[in-house]
C-alpha positions as CSV (number, residue, x, y, z in Angstrom):
1,M,-16.9,39.9,-2.5
2,S,-16.6,36.4,-3.6
3,T,-12.9,36.4,-2.9
4,T,-13.3,37.4,0.4
5,R,-16.0,34.9,1.2
6,T,-13.8,32.2,0.1
7,T,-11.0,33.6,2.2
8,V,-13.0,33.6,5.1
9,R,-14.4,30.0,4.5
10,R,-10.8,28.9,4.4
11,V,-9.8,30.5,7.4
12,A,-12.3,29.1,9.1
13,D,-11.8,25.2,7.8
14,Y,-8.2,25.7,9.1
15,A,-9.3,26.8,12.4
16,V,-11.9,24.0,12.8
17,L,-9.1,21.5,11.4
18,S,-6.7,22.9,13.9
19,V,-8.6,22.5,16.5
20,L,-9.8,18.9,15.9
21,A,-5.9,18.0,15.3
22,F,-5.1,19.7,18.7
23,L,-7.7,17.8,20.3
24,F,-6.7,14.4,18.5
25,A,-3.0,15.1,19.6
26,L,-3.5,15.6,23.1
27,P,-3.5,11.8,24.7
28,A,0.0,11.5,22.1
29,L,1.2,14.3,24.1
30,Y,0.2,13.5,27.4
31,L,1.7,10.3,26.9
32,F,5.2,11.6,25.6
33,L,5.0,14.1,28.5
34,G,4.2,11.3,31.0
35,S,6.9,9.2,30.0
36,L,9.5,12.3,31.0
37,K,7.7,12.7,34.3
38,P,8.5,10.6,37.7
39,S,5.7,8.3,38.1
40,D,3.9,9.8,41.0
41,E,3.4,13.0,38.8
42,V,2.1,11.1,35.8
43,L,-1.8,10.5,36.8
44,S,-2.4,14.2,37.8
45,G,-4.8,15.0,35.8
46,L,-4.8,18.0,33.7
47,S,-1.3,19.1,35.4
48,G,0.3,16.2,33.8
49,F,0.5,18.3,30.6
50,L,2.6,20.6,32.4
51,P,6.3,20.1,31.4
52,T,7.9,19.7,34.9
53,N,10.6,17.6,36.4
54,L,11.1,16.2,32.8
55,S,14.3,13.5,32.5
56,F,14.8,10.4,30.6
57,D,15.0,8.3,33.7
58,N,12.2,6.1,32.8
59,Y,13.6,5.2,29.5
60,T,16.8,4.3,31.0
61,A,14.9,2.4,33.6
62,V,13.1,0.5,30.8
63,F,16.2,-1.0,29.3
64,S,17.8,-1.6,32.5
65,S,15.0,-3.9,33.8
66,L,14.7,-5.5,30.6
67,N,18.0,-7.0,30.0
68,S,18.5,-10.4,31.4
69,E,17.7,-13.7,30.6
70,S,14.7,-13.8,33.0
71,T,13.2,-10.6,32.2
72,G,14.1,-11.0,28.3
73,Y,15.7,-8.0,26.6
74,F,13.7,-5.1,25.0
75,W,15.5,-4.8,21.8
76,Q,14.5,-8.8,21.6
77,F,11.1,-7.6,21.6
78,M,11.3,-4.9,19.2
79,G,13.1,-7.2,16.9
80,V,10.4,-9.9,17.0
81,S,7.8,-7.2,16.4
82,V,9.9,-5.6,13.7
83,L,10.3,-8.8,11.9
84,V,6.6,-10.3,12.3
85,A,5.3,-6.9,10.8
86,F,8.2,-7.0,7.9
87,V,6.9,-10.2,6.8
88,V,3.2,-9.3,6.8
89,V,3.4,-6.2,5.3
90,T,5.9,-7.3,2.4
91,G,4.3,-10.6,1.8
92,G,0.8,-9.0,2.0
93,L,1.8,-6.7,-0.5
94,V,2.9,-9.2,-3.0
95,V,0.3,-12.0,-2.2
96,N,-2.9,-9.5,-1.8
97,S,-2.0,-7.2,-4.9
98,M,-1.6,-10.2,-7.3
99,A,-4.9,-11.9,-6.0
100,A,-6.5,-8.4,-6.5
101,Y,-5.0,-7.9,-10.1
102,G,-6.4,-11.6,-10.9
103,L,-9.9,-11.0,-9.7
104,T,-10.1,-7.5,-11.3
105,R,-8.3,-7.8,-14.9
106,L,-8.0,-11.5,-15.7
107,K,-11.3,-13.3,-16.9
108,W,-11.8,-16.6,-15.8
109,R,-14.4,-18.9,-14.5
110,G,-15.7,-18.4,-10.9
111,Q,-14.0,-14.9,-10.7
112,G,-17.4,-13.0,-9.8
113,T,-18.2,-15.9,-7.0
114,L,-14.5,-15.9,-5.7
115,F,-14.7,-12.0,-5.1
116,T,-17.8,-12.2,-3.3
117,V,-16.2,-14.9,-0.9
118,V,-13.3,-12.3,-0.5
119,V,-15.9,-9.8,0.2
120,L,-18.0,-12.0,2.9
121,L,-14.2,-13.0,4.5
122,M,-14.2,-9.1,5.4
123,L,-17.4,-9.4,7.4
124,I,-15.7,-12.2,9.7
125,P,-14.1,-10.9,12.9
126,F,-10.5,-12.4,13.6
127,E,-11.9,-13.1,17.3
128,S,-14.6,-15.7,15.6
129,V,-11.8,-17.9,13.9
130,A,-8.8,-17.2,16.7
131,V,-9.4,-20.6,18.5
132,P,-9.7,-23.0,15.5
133,L,-6.6,-21.4,14.4
134,F,-5.2,-21.9,17.6
135,Y,-5.7,-25.9,17.5
136,M,-5.0,-25.8,13.7
137,F,-1.2,-24.3,14.5
138,N,-0.9,-25.7,17.9
139,G,2.1,-27.6,16.9
140,Q,3.9,-24.6,15.6
141,R,3.6,-22.5,19.2
142,N,6.7,-20.2,20.6
143,T,7.8,-19.7,16.7
144,V,8.2,-16.1,15.2
145,Y,6.7,-17.4,11.7
146,I,3.5,-18.3,13.3
147,L,2.8,-14.6,14.5
148,A,2.8,-13.6,10.6
149,L,2.0,-16.8,8.9
150,P,-2.1,-16.5,9.2
151,F,-2.3,-12.5,8.3
152,I,-0.3,-12.5,5.0
153,A,-3.1,-12.7,3.0
154,N,-5.9,-10.5,4.2
155,A,-9.5,-9.9,2.3
156,F,-9.8,-6.2,3.1
157,A,-6.3,-5.4,1.5
158,I,-7.5,-7.6,-1.8
159,Y,-10.5,-5.2,-1.7
160,Q,-8.5,-1.9,-1.5
161,F,-6.3,-3.6,-4.4
162,H,-9.1,-4.5,-6.3
163,T,-11.0,-1.0,-6.0
164,F,-7.8,0.8,-7.0
165,F,-6.9,-1.6,-10.1
166,R,-10.7,-1.2,-11.4
167,K,-10.1,2.4,-11.9
168,I,-6.9,2.1,-14.1
169,P,-7.7,2.6,-17.8
170,P,-7.8,-0.9,-19.6
171,S,-6.4,0.8,-22.6
172,I,-3.1,1.1,-20.8
173,E,-3.0,-2.9,-20.6
174,E,-4.1,-3.2,-23.9
175,A,-1.2,-1.0,-25.3
176,A,0.9,-3.2,-23.4
177,R,-0.4,-6.4,-24.6
178,L,0.4,-4.8,-28.4
179,D,3.9,-4.4,-27.3
180,G,4.2,-8.2,-26.5
181,A,3.9,-7.9,-22.5
182,G,2.1,-10.8,-20.9
183,P,0.3,-10.7,-17.6
184,W,3.1,-10.8,-15.2
185,R,5.1,-7.8,-17.0
186,T,2.3,-5.7,-17.4
187,F,1.4,-6.3,-13.4
188,F,4.8,-5.5,-12.5
189,A,6.4,-2.9,-15.0
190,I,3.2,-1.1,-15.7
191,I,0.5,-2.0,-12.7
192,V,2.9,-1.9,-10.0
193,P,4.6,1.6,-10.7
194,M,1.1,3.2,-11.0
195,S,-0.4,1.9,-8.1
196,K,1.9,3.6,-5.5
197,P,-0.7,5.1,-3.3
198,V,-2.8,1.9,-2.8
199,F,0.4,-0.1,-2.0
200,A,1.6,2.8,0.6
201,S,-2.2,2.7,1.9
202,V,-2.3,-1.0,2.5
203,A,1.3,-1.0,4.1
204,I,0.3,1.7,6.3
205,L,-2.8,-0.1,7.7
206,T,-1.3,-3.4,7.8
207,F,1.4,-2.4,9.9
208,L,-0.5,-0.6,12.1
209,I,-3.0,-3.7,12.5
210,Q,-0.5,-5.9,13.1
211,W,2.0,-3.8,15.1
212,G,-0.5,-3.7,17.7
213,S,-1.5,-7.3,17.5
214,F,-2.3,-8.9,20.9
215,L,-5.1,-11.6,20.8
216,W,-3.0,-13.9,18.6
217,P,0.4,-13.5,20.7
218,V,-1.7,-14.5,24.0
219,L,-2.7,-17.6,22.3
220,M,0.4,-18.7,20.9
221,I,3.2,-17.1,22.5
222,S,4.5,-18.3,26.0
223,D,8.3,-18.2,25.6
224,P,9.9,-14.7,26.3
225,S,12.3,-15.1,23.6
226,V,9.6,-14.6,20.8
227,R,7.3,-12.3,22.6
228,P,6.2,-9.1,20.6
229,L,6.0,-5.9,22.1
230,P,2.4,-5.1,22.8
231,L,2.3,-8.9,25.1
232,E,5.5,-7.8,26.6
233,L,3.7,-4.7,27.4
234,S,0.9,-6.2,29.2
235,V,3.6,-8.4,31.2
236,F,5.4,-5.1,31.8
237,Q,2.4,-3.2,33.1
238,G,1.2,-6.2,35.3
239,Q,4.3,-5.6,37.6
240,Q,3.5,-4.6,41.4
241,P,3.5,-1.9,41.9
242,P,3.3,-0.5,38.2
243,D,5.5,2.3,37.5
244,W,3.4,4.5,35.3
245,G,6.2,6.6,33.8
246,Q,8.1,3.5,32.9
247,I,4.9,2.2,31.4
248,L,4.6,5.4,29.1
249,A,8.1,5.3,28.1
250,F,7.4,1.9,27.0
251,G,4.4,2.9,25.3
252,V,6.2,6.1,23.7
253,L,9.1,3.4,22.4
254,M,5.9,1.1,20.7
255,V,4.8,4.7,19.0
256,L,8.3,5.4,17.4
257,P,8.1,2.8,14.5
258,V,4.7,3.5,13.7
259,L,5.5,7.0,13.4
260,I,8.6,6.2,11.1
261,V,6.4,4.1,8.6
262,F,3.8,6.7,8.2
263,A,6.8,9.4,7.6
264,L,8.0,7.2,4.8
265,F,4.9,6.1,3.0
266,Q,2.5,9.5,3.9
267,R,3.7,11.0,0.6
268,W,1.8,8.4,-1.3
269,F,-0.6,7.7,1.4
270,V,-2.0,11.3,1.3
271,Q,-2.1,10.8,-2.9
272,G,-3.9,7.6,-2.4
273,V,-6.7,9.5,-0.1
274,A,-7.0,12.5,-2.6
275,S,-7.2,10.4,-5.3
276,A,-10.3,8.3,-4.0
277,A,-11.9,11.7,-2.6
278,V,-11.7,13.2,-6.3
279,K,-12.9,10.0,-7.5
280,G,-15.6,9.1,-5.0
């Protein structure tokens, strides 16, 4: 009896999850199908889900329209976004994980106070400090590195690493110290390999935030040669009359790198989510 009840409950859970997954996937499906349709068929309500008159003409048009000095080059915009996201993600993983390890494992005066400051920084929205940052870095406008520099250190990422490191048994580090390992060797040889789930989670979340960053590029970038994809998409969408098929094709090209990053890190990301759910 209990086995039958468990089976029914599992089937019901999967049915509910499948329906929810389908509902969440609908906008992405509409985006993909719309990118393959003529512009006059894109904004046609639910009929936009019908796979009719599909072609890759919109993608070809995007590449051809962004292929000159006056408009800029699509692959140049893509390269700027990839480079900035790579610097922010890799630099953030190193800086924020080391900062969290120092706040979690190393004992020093003012440790608790500094961690409280980090938590308080999480409550400050970026929009409230965007204008002061603009005036601080006004001399570095229209440069690639200014798109990444303010976002490498991240309070939320430090908090994520701190929460994960606290759950690692101290006995592991004590054993490493008995073997003669110092803090640096302990961190890179023991803590980092054990922390793949949190590294994957931070990498994915940081990439998502940075890849869709719009406000900061609007303030700092006016040169098309260093324009990232989100800013170029707004410029592309503002052309009159708007070609919605090409706009959706541009959107699909923006989404593809996100899917690739998630595919690369999803194994450890799922492990981190499952581990947090079990320990929580």
